C-alpha positions as CSV (number, residue, x, y, z in Angstrom):
1,M,-28.9,35.2,50.9
2,L,-30.1,34.3,47.4
3,G,-32.9,31.9,46.7
4,W,-32.6,31.5,43.0
5,R,-33.9,28.4,41.2
6,T,-32.4,26.8,38.2
7,R,-34.2,26.1,35.0
8,P,-35.0,22.6,33.7
9,R,-32.2,21.0,31.7
10,T,-31.6,22.5,28.3
11,R,-30.4,20.8,25.1
12,D,-26.8,21.8,25.8
13,G,-27.0,20.6,29.4
14,V,-26.7,23.9,31.1
15,T,-29.5,24.4,33.7
16,A,-28.4,27.8,35.1
17,F,-26.5,30.6,33.4
18,I,-25.0,33.7,35.0
19,D,-23.8,35.9,32.1
20,E,-21.2,38.6,31.7
21,G,-22.4,41.9,33.3
22,S,-24.1,40.1,36.2
23,E,-22.8,40.6,39.7
24,I,-24.1,38.4,42.5
25,E,-23.2,38.2,46.2
26,G,-24.4,35.5,48.6
27,R,-25.1,31.7,48.5
28,Y,-26.0,30.0,45.3
29,A,-27.2,26.3,45.4
30,F,-27.9,24.6,42.1
31,M,-28.8,21.3,40.5
32,G,-27.6,20.3,37.0
33,T,-24.9,22.4,35.3
34,L,-24.2,26.0,36.3
35,M,-22.4,28.2,33.8
36,L,-20.9,31.3,35.4
37,N,-19.4,34.1,33.3
38,G,-20.2,37.1,35.5
39,R,-18.9,38.2,38.9
40,F,-19.8,36.2,42.0
41,S,-18.9,36.6,45.7
42,G,-19.9,34.2,48.4
43,E,-20.6,30.4,48.3
44,I,-21.5,28.1,45.4
45,S,-22.7,24.6,46.2
46,G,-24.3,21.7,44.3
47,N,-23.8,18.0,43.5
48,D,-23.4,18.4,39.7
49,T,-21.2,20.6,37.5
50,V,-20.0,24.2,37.8
51,I,-18.3,25.8,34.8
52,I,-16.4,29.1,35.6
53,G,-16.1,30.8,32.2
54,E,-13.2,32.9,30.9
55,K,-15.0,36.2,31.7
56,A,-15.9,35.1,35.3
57,R,-14.4,36.7,38.4
58,V,-15.3,34.6,41.4
59,R,-14.5,35.1,45.1
60,A,-16.1,32.1,46.7
61,E,-16.0,28.8,48.3
62,I,-17.0,26.3,45.6
63,R,-18.4,22.8,46.4
64,A,-19.7,20.6,43.5
65,G,-19.4,17.2,41.9
66,R,-17.3,18.5,39.1
67,V,-15.7,22.0,38.7
68,V,-14.3,23.3,35.5
69,V,-12.4,26.7,35.7
70,R,-11.4,28.8,32.8
71,G,-11.7,32.2,34.5
72,E,-10.5,33.6,37.8
73,V,-11.3,32.1,41.2
74,V,-10.2,33.3,44.6
75,G,-11.3,30.8,47.2
76,N,-11.2,27.1,47.9
77,I,-12.6,24.5,45.5
78,H,-14.0,21.1,46.6
79,G,-14.8,18.7,43.8
80,A,-16.4,15.4,44.8
81,E,-15.5,13.9,41.4
82,R,-12.9,16.1,39.8
83,V,-11.6,19.6,39.3
84,E,-10.3,20.8,35.9
85,L,-8.2,24.0,35.5
86,R,-8.4,25.0,31.8
87,R,-6.3,27.7,30.1
88,P,-6.4,30.7,30.9
89,A,-7.6,29.9,34.4
90,R,-6.2,31.7,37.5
91,V,-6.9,30.1,40.9
92,V,-5.8,31.4,44.2
93,G,-6.9,29.0,46.9
94,D,-6.8,25.4,47.9
95,I,-8.2,22.5,45.8
96,E,-9.6,19.2,47.2
97,A,-10.7,16.5,44.8
98,P,-10.0,12.8,43.8
99,A,-8.9,14.0,40.3
100,L,-7.2,17.2,39.2
101,V,-6.5,18.3,35.6
102,V,-4.3,21.3,35.1
103,E,-3.6,22.6,31.5
104,D,-0.4,24.3,30.5
105,G,-0.7,28.1,31.0
106,V,-2.9,27.9,34.1
107,V,-1.9,29.9,37.2
108,F,-2.6,28.0,40.4
109,D,-1.5,29.5,43.8
110,G,-2.6,27.2,46.6
111,Q,-2.4,23.7,47.9
112,C,-4.0,20.6,46.5
113,R,-5.3,17.6,48.4
114,M,-6.2,14.5,46.5
115,T,-9.1,12.7,48.2
116,R,-10.5,9.3,47.6
117,T,-13.6,8.8,45.5
118,A,-16.8,7.9,47.4
119,A,-16.9,4.3,48.7
120,P,-19.3,1.9,47.0
121,A,-22.8,1.8,48.5
122,E,-22.6,-1.9,49.4
123,A,-19.6,-3.4,51.3
124,P,-18.2,-6.7,50.0
125,R,-19.4,-9.7,52.0
126,G,-17.2,-11.7,54.3
127,K,-14.9,-8.8,55.2
128,D,-14.8,-6.9,58.5
129,L,-14.9,-3.2,57.5
130,A,-15.2,-1.8,61.0
131,V,-13.8,1.8,61.5
132,V,-11.3,2.2,64.3
133,A,-10.2,5.6,65.5
134,L,-6.5,6.1,65.6
135,A,-4.9,8.1,68.4
136,R,-2.9,11.1,67.3
């Protein structure tokens, strides 16, 4: 298991950078924007943005607020806000997000589930918003 820390936010917004030639296996938790251009195997998680660069080869479960893929990902992707597959991305795995962008020329082999965005923090007044379990 890796316990890497990210750097403070830089001018271009990237807080962590894993460059070409790097090979990492394990869990990587981050804050801010992670730019990945190397090889990674395991699990990536954070609340902010993950950018999988063109040179990246990733075999991992990815959970983040926003995920942008330009390289290769084998594994499931969960985007709390959105997932973008940009040319020449190759994704083999399932995607779950409220918004999905797929450019022409992208290869996507998997299933997609569109989820709802997070509910507002405060419920509107005067309405009964009780949750009732449904029998299946």
